[in-house]
ZAMARGU-4260 file (C-alpha; in steps of 0.2 Angstrom, whole numbers, plus 5000, padded with zeros to 4 digits):
<rodrens>
0) 5143/5035/5164 | 5139/5024/5149 | 5151/5010/5144 | 5156/5014/5126 | 5160/4997/5119
5) 5169/4996/5101 | 5163/4981/5090 | 5176/4977/5077 | 5179/4964/5064 | 5195/4954/5061
10) 5199/4946/5044 | 5180/4946/5038 | 5170/4961/5034 | 5154/4959/5045 | 5151/4976/5049
15) 5133/4977/5042 | 5127/4963/5053 | 5137/4971/5068 | 5129/4988/5065 | 5111/4980/5065
20) 5115/4970/5081 | 5122/4985/5090 | 5108/4997/5085 | 5095/4985/5093 | 5105/4984/5110
25) 5107/5003/5109 | 5088/5005/5107 | 5083/4997/5123 | 5094/5005/5136 | 5107/5019/5139
30) 5120/5013/5149 | 5130/5002/5136 | 5134/5010/5119 | 5140/4998/5105 | 5148/5007/5091
35) 5156/4998/5076 | 5174/5003/5072 | 5176/5019/5062 | 5178/5016/5044 | 5196/5024/5044
40) 5201/5013/5056 | 5195/4996/5048 | 5209/4991/5037 | 5221/4984/5050 | 5208/4974/5057
45) 5202/4966/5041 | 5219/4963/5035 | 5222/4952/5052 | 5217/4936/5043 | 5220/4918/5050
50) 5213/4901/5046 | 5211/4899/5065 | 5213/4913/5078 | 5221/4910/5094 | 5216/4921/5109
55) 5233/4926/5115 | 5238/4932/5097 | 5221/4943/5097 | 5224/4951/5114 | 5241/4956/5107
60) 5234/4963/5092 | 5219/4972/5100 | 5231/4979/5113 | 5242/4986/5098 | 5226/4994/5090
65) 5222/5004/5106 | 5237/5016/5102 | 5227/5022/5087 | 5214/5034/5086 | 5201/5039/5100
70) 5202/5030/5117 | 5196/5012/5114 | 5193/5006/5133 | 5182/4991/5128 | 5183/4981/5113
75) 5173/4966/5106 | 5181/4958/5091 | 5171/4946/5078 | 5179/4933/5067 | 5171/4920/5055
80) 5185/4907/5057 | 5188/4894/5071 | 5194/4901/5089 | 5206/4892/5101 | 5216/4896/5117
85) 5231/4888/5124 | 5219/4876/5134 | 5203/4873/5124 | 5199/4872/5105 | 5182/4876/5096
90) 5178/4890/5106 | 5163/4902/5102 | 5170/4916/5113 | 5183/4921/5125 | 5187/4937/5136
95) 5199/4947/5146 | 5186/4956/5156 | 5199/4967/5167 | 5208/4972/5150 | 5192/4976/5142
100) 5195/4964/5128 | 5184/4951/5120 | 5183/4939/5105 | 5169/4930/5096 | 5168/4918/5082
105) 5152/4915/5072 | 5161/4900/5063 | 5148/4885/5064 | 5136/4895/5075 | 5122/4892/5063
110) 5123/4873/5070 | 5116/4879/5086 | 5108/4896/5084 | 5097/4901/5068 | 5098/4920/5070
115) 5115/4927/5067 | 5110/4944/5073 | 5103/4937/5089 | 5119/4927/5092 | 5130/4943/5090
120) 5120/4952/5103 | 5120/4939/5115 | 5139/4939/5115 | 5140/4958/5116 | 5129/4956/5132
125) 5139/4943/5138 | 5156/4952/5138 | 5148/4969/5143 | 5144/4960/5159 | 5162/4954/5161
130) 5168/4972/5157 | 5157/4978/5172 | 5163/4964/5184 | 5177/4952/5177 | 5178/4944/5195
135) 5163/4935/5191 | 5169/4916/5187 | 5161/4906/5173 | 5154/4888/5179 | 5150/4871/5172
140) 5135/4867/5181 | 5122/4857/5172 | 5108/4864/5184 | 5113/4881/5179 | 5116/4878/5161
145) 5104/4892/5156 | 5115/4905/5165 | 5125/4917/5155 | 5140/4913/5164 | 5140/4895/5160
150) 5155/4888/5151 | 5144/4881/5137 | 5156/4866/5134 | 5140/4859/5126 | 5137/4872/5113
155) 5119/4868/5112 | 5117/4876/5129 | 5120/4894/5120 | 5102/4893/5114 | 5097/4890/5133
160) 5105/4905/5139 | 5099/4916/5125 | 5081/4910/5126 | 5080/4912/5145 | 5090/4929/5148
165) 5095/4921/5164 | 5109/4924/5176 | 5109/4912/5191 | 5107/4917/5209 | 5126/4913/5212
170) 5132/4925/5198 | 5119/4938/5201 | 5125/4939/5219 | 5143/4941/5213 | 5138/4955/5201
175) 5129/4964/5215 | 5142/4961/5229 | 5160/4963/5222 | 5173/4959/5235 | 5178/4973/5247
180) 5193/4983/5241 | 5192/4977/5224 | 5192/4989/5209 | 5176/4982/5204 | 5161/4993/5208
185) 5144/4987/5212 | 5131/4989/5199 | 5121/5005/5198 | 5102/5004/5196 | 5103/5010/5178
190) 5116/4997/5174 | 5106/4983/5181 | 5090/4989/5172 | 5101/4991/5156 | 5108/4974/5156
195) 5091/4966/5161 | 5084/4975/5146 | 5097/4968/5134 | 5095/4951/5141 | 5076/4952/5138
200) 5079/4959/5121 | 5090/4944/5116 | 5078/4932/5124 | 5064/4939/5113 | 5054/4945/5128
205) 5057/4963/5126 | 5042/4972/5118 | 5043/4980/5101 | 5034/4995/5094 | 5021/4992/5081
210) 5020/5003/5066 | 5005/5002/5055 | 5002/5011/5038 | 4985/5018/5032 | 4976/5011/5019
215) 4957/5012/5021 | 4947/4996/5020 | 4964/4986/5017 | 4968/4988/5035 | 4958/4971/5038
220) 4974/4962/5034 | 4983/4970/5049 | 4973/4958/5060 | 4978/4941/5053 | 4997/4947/5051
225) 4997/4952/5070 | 4989/4935/5074 | 5005/4927/5067 | 5018/4940/5074 | 5010/4939/5090
230) 5016/4922/5092 | 5034/4928/5092 | 5033/4946/5098 | 5025/4957/5110 | 5021/4975/5108
235) 5020/4990/5120 | 5019/5004/5108 | 5006/5005/5094 | 5009/5019/5080 | 4995/5021/5067
240) 4988/5032/5053 | 4971/5030/5045 | 4966/5013/5045 | 4983/5009/5055 | 4975/5021/5069
245) 4960/5008/5071 | 4970/4994/5074 | 4983/5005/5085 | 4969/5011/5096 | 4961/4993/5098
250) 4977/4984/5102 | 4983/4999/5114 | 4965/4995/5123 | 4970/4978/5125 | 4961/4969/5112
255) 4971/4953/5106 | 4974/4951/5088 | 4962/4937/5086 | 4949/4948/5094 | 4953/4961/5082
260) 4952/4949/5067 | 4935/4943/5073 | 4928/4961/5074 | 4934/4966/5058 | 4929/4950/5049
265) 4911/4952/5056 | 4909/4971/5053 | 4899/4976/5037 | 4910/4991/5032 | 4895/4998/5021
270) 4889/5004/5037 | 4903/5017/5037 | 4894/5025/5022 | 4882/5035/5032 | 4874/5047/5020
275) 4860/5045/5007 | 4865/5044/4989 | 4855/5061/4986 | 4864/5070/4999 | 4881/5065/4993
280) 4884/5080/4980 | 4878/5093/4994 | 4891/5084/5007 | 4905/5085/4994 | 4903/5103/4990
285) 4898/5111/5006 | 4905/5099/5019 | 4921/5094/5009 | 4917/5075/5010 | 4904/5063/5005
290) 4901/5054/5021 | 4900/5061/5039 | 4910/5047/5047 | 4899/5047/5063 | 4894/5029/5062
295) 4913/5024/5062 | 4917/5036/5076 | 4903/5027/5087 | 4908/5011/5083 | 4925/5014/5088
300) 4920/5023/5104 | 4909/5008/5108 | 4922/4995/5106 | 4934/5005/5117 | 4922/5008/5131
305) 4916/4990/5132 | 4934/4984/5132 | 4940/4995/5146 | 4924/4995/5156 | 4923/5014/5158
310) 4907/5023/5160 | 4915/5039/5153 | 4923/5041/5136 | 4939/5033/5133 | 4953/5046/5131
315) 4970/5043/5124 | 4979/5042/5140 | 4968/5027/5144 | 4976/5017/5130 | 4992/5008/5133
320) 5006/5016/5122 | 4995/5023/5106 | 5002/5036/5095 | 4990/5041/5081 | 4993/5055/5067
325) 4981/5066/5058 | 4985/5080/5047 | 4981/5099/5048 | 4984/5113/5035 | 4999/5124/5039
330) 5004/5113/5054 | 5009/5096/5046 | 5006/5081/5057 | 4994/5082/5071 | 5000/5069/5085
335) 4988/5060/5097 | 4999/5052/5110 | 4993/5041/5125 | 5009/5047/5135 | 5011/5065/5127
340) 5003/5078/5116 | 4984/5078/5117 | 4983/5063/5128 | 4967/5071/5136 | 4958/5069/5118
345) 4944/5057/5117 | 4952/5041/5108 | 4937/5039/5095 | 4939/5057/5090 | 4957/5055/5087
350) 4955/5040/5076 | 4942/5048/5067 | 4953/5063/5064 | 4966/5051/5057 | 4953/5042/5047
355) 4946/5057/5037 | 4950/5050/5019 | 4951/5064/5007 | 4934/5069/4999 | 4927/5053/5005
360) 4924/5057/5024 | 4920/5074/5030 | 4936/5082/5039 | 4933/5086/5057 | 4939/5102/5066
365) 4952/5105/5079 | 4955/5122/5087 | 4944/5129/5072 | 4955/5121/5058 | 4950/5107/5047
370) 4960/5090/5051 | 4962/5078/5037 | 4967/5059/5035 | 4984/5056/5044 | 4990/5049/5027
375) 4992/5065/5019 | 5006/5068/5029 | 5012/5051/5037 | 5003/5037/5028 | 5018/5025/5034
380) 5023/5034/5050 | 5039/5025/5051 | 5051/5040/5047 | 5041/5050/5060 | 5043/5036/5072
385) 5061/5033/5069 | 5064/5052/5072 | 5057/5051/5089 | 5063/5034/5095 | 5080/5031/5087
390) 5086/5013/5087 | 5070/5007/5096 | 5066/4990/5090 | 5050/4989/5079 | 5040/4980/5066
395) 5031/4989/5053 | 5017/4983/5042 | 5015/4990/5025 | 4999/4989/5015 | 5000/4988/4996
400) 5013/4982/4983 | 5030/4992/4986 | 5030/4997/4967 | 5012/5004/4969 | 5006/4994/4954
405) 4990/4989/4961 | 4976/4985/4949 | 4960/4995/4955 | 4947/5007/4950 | 4951/5025/4945
410) 4944/5032/4962 | 4953/5020/4973 | 4969/5024/4963 | 4969/5043/4964 | 4965/5042/4983
415) 4980/5029/4985 | 4991/5042/4976 | 4985/5056/4987 | 4986/5046/5003 | 5001/5034/5000
420) 5015/5047/4995 | 5033/5042/4992 | 5036/5027/5003 | 5045/5014/4993 | 5062/5020/4998
425) 5058/5020/5016 | 5052/5001/5015 | 5068/4997/5004 | 5079/5004/5018 | 5070/4994/5032
430) 5065/4977/5023 | 5070/4967/5038 | 5059/4975/5049 | 5043/4978/5038 | 5030/4966/5034
435) 5024/4969/5016 | 5007/4964/5012 | 5001/4964/4994 | 4982/4969/4994 | 4981/4971/4975
440) 4968/4973/4968 | 4958/4980/4984 | 4957/4999/4985 | 4957/5011/4999 | 4938/5014/4998
445) 4932/4997/4993 | 4920/4997/5008 | 4908/4985/4999 | 4918/4970/5002 | 4912/4952/4998
450) 4916/4938/5009 | 4929/4932/4997 | 4938/4948/4997 | 4937/4949/5016 | 4945/4931/5015
455) 4958/4937/5003 | 4964/4951/5014 | 4965/4940/5029 | 4974/4927/5019 | 4986/4940/5012
460) 4990/4947/5029 | 4993/4929/5037 | 5005/4924/5021 | 5015/4940/5023 | 5018/4938/5040
465) 5024/4920/5039 | 5036/4925/5025 | 5042/4939/5036 | 5045/4927/5051 | 5054/4915/5040
470) 5064/4929/5031 | 5070/4934/5050 | 5076/4916/5052 | 5065/4915/5069 | 5069/4901/5081
475) 5055/4888/5079 | 5047/4900/5066 | 5035/4893/5052 | 5041/4879/5041 | 5044/4882/5023
480) 5028/4870/5019 | 5017/4881/5031 | 5023/4898/5021 | 5020/4889/5005 | 5003/4884/5008
485) 4998/4901/5015 | 5004/4909/4999 | 4996/4897/4988 | 4979/4900/4996 | 4982/4919/4995
490) 4986/4919/4976 | 4971/4907/4974 | 4959/4920/4982 | 4968/4935/4973 | 4964/4926/4956
495) 4946/4923/4962 | 4944/4941/4967 | 4951/4948/4951 | 4941/4937/4941 | 4924/4942/4950
500) 4929/4960/4949 | 4931/4958/4930 | 4916/4948/4928 | 4906/4962/4938 | 4914/4976/4926
505) 4909/4967/4911 | 4891/4966/4917 | 4892/4985/4921 | 4897/4988/4904 | 4883/4977/4895
510) 4871/4987/4906 | 4877/5003/4901 | 4878/4998/4883 | 4861/4992/4884 | 4854/5007/4892
515) 4863/5018/4879 | 4857/5007/4864 | 4839/5007/4871 | 4840/5026/4874 | 4845/5028/4856
520) 4832/5017/4849 | 4819/5026/4859 | 4825/5042/4853 | 4825/5036/4835 | 4807/5028/4836
525) 4802/5046/4843 | 4811/5055/4829 | 4804/5044/4816 | 4785/5046/4822
</rodrens>
């Protein structure tokens, strides 16, 4: 049965931090369920204020609190003031594993660990192991300093254990082989896997899910953002809609972010406009879209086939953890999952379905029904992802300003309104896990990008990813100077793009006015004859 571990606060309200920490650990395994104290039972703990906490006093208080409410077998308490015991001062944590009690302080922890959420997770995992087997003894062996059970007399050694996720051979043997006749049980396979998953998550080696928003041509910015994110995170699930489906499919086919950037940077996106100008009215009226989109589908198919080395067409099941969304009238979202629904579908066809920008690309048919751009239902598929994978660790990339105030032409603006939907609240609720890339003034269907416009999108993706990493307080993350330089480059390119577009707009107006005046002059001349 799972271990239900209550996480509580004493003296200072840190529940928002602990909720995030607990949700992350709950999302990677199922044998240890961390839940913060119920709101109705928090007052006593928050009233237990001390300038310095002593372990024996805390054990007495927690034991008394167990008498109230639901059974509270395991409790980890967090405080923000110094912690000491009868024998030691300046502790970061202590436990009475046999009694199911532990206490942690994050007072001064920022001197040794930058990420407060990660620090809390570390101690949750550390004491979960002592709840399972309280007979494993701590050690003070410098050769095993990166072990979770090391005493950490030198507080800098905390980072060693957090980064390694290691349990030394001696402690691992003690965990797996409790003494005969003791009340401690041998770890089950699921408990062992759950503990390993949590340690991997704390160390940063556990793979995340990647959720990518649609946005047409603006998806170029994904590539440079992922180059930076890939230095600190790995991904084993790729979820995307529309432009996001392109990146999701290619990444799931084992293209590296740098490869993706090179491919998109070199691609002439005008190739996707695969219809003659004189055919456009006919296509729009009778085929529900201006362009067939066949060049796009063949391009994706060729990339996937060459990368995976297959002779036949690449199907969704050949991809490593890809989920792609399209939309179908009357049925809502249409899901193509490499491990689930429609996994036998040809991958390039699934991407083409998701990339059916309304009125721009002709919709395809599935089971006799028209399929439209996935953005019509799930342009930012984060909610659908969370509904399916509750608490799973993820990073999402959102294209466009959160306030939707992009400056672009009327056609692009209308398409963005149709495709984007109401997403700002979703972004606001998950700001810590969302990279927001402001792509203004580039629009969804600006397929005729200049080199400067491509450079701008790539610069915007990089700058936003660096800002995200800095906001997450990542250990050994980008410096303030690096972030500032990337943002300055982005804004300089944005200004250049806006200026060039304004100049092009003025030239178009001048040509139009010249043509109108020339026509009026010719008409007047003809009339005066």
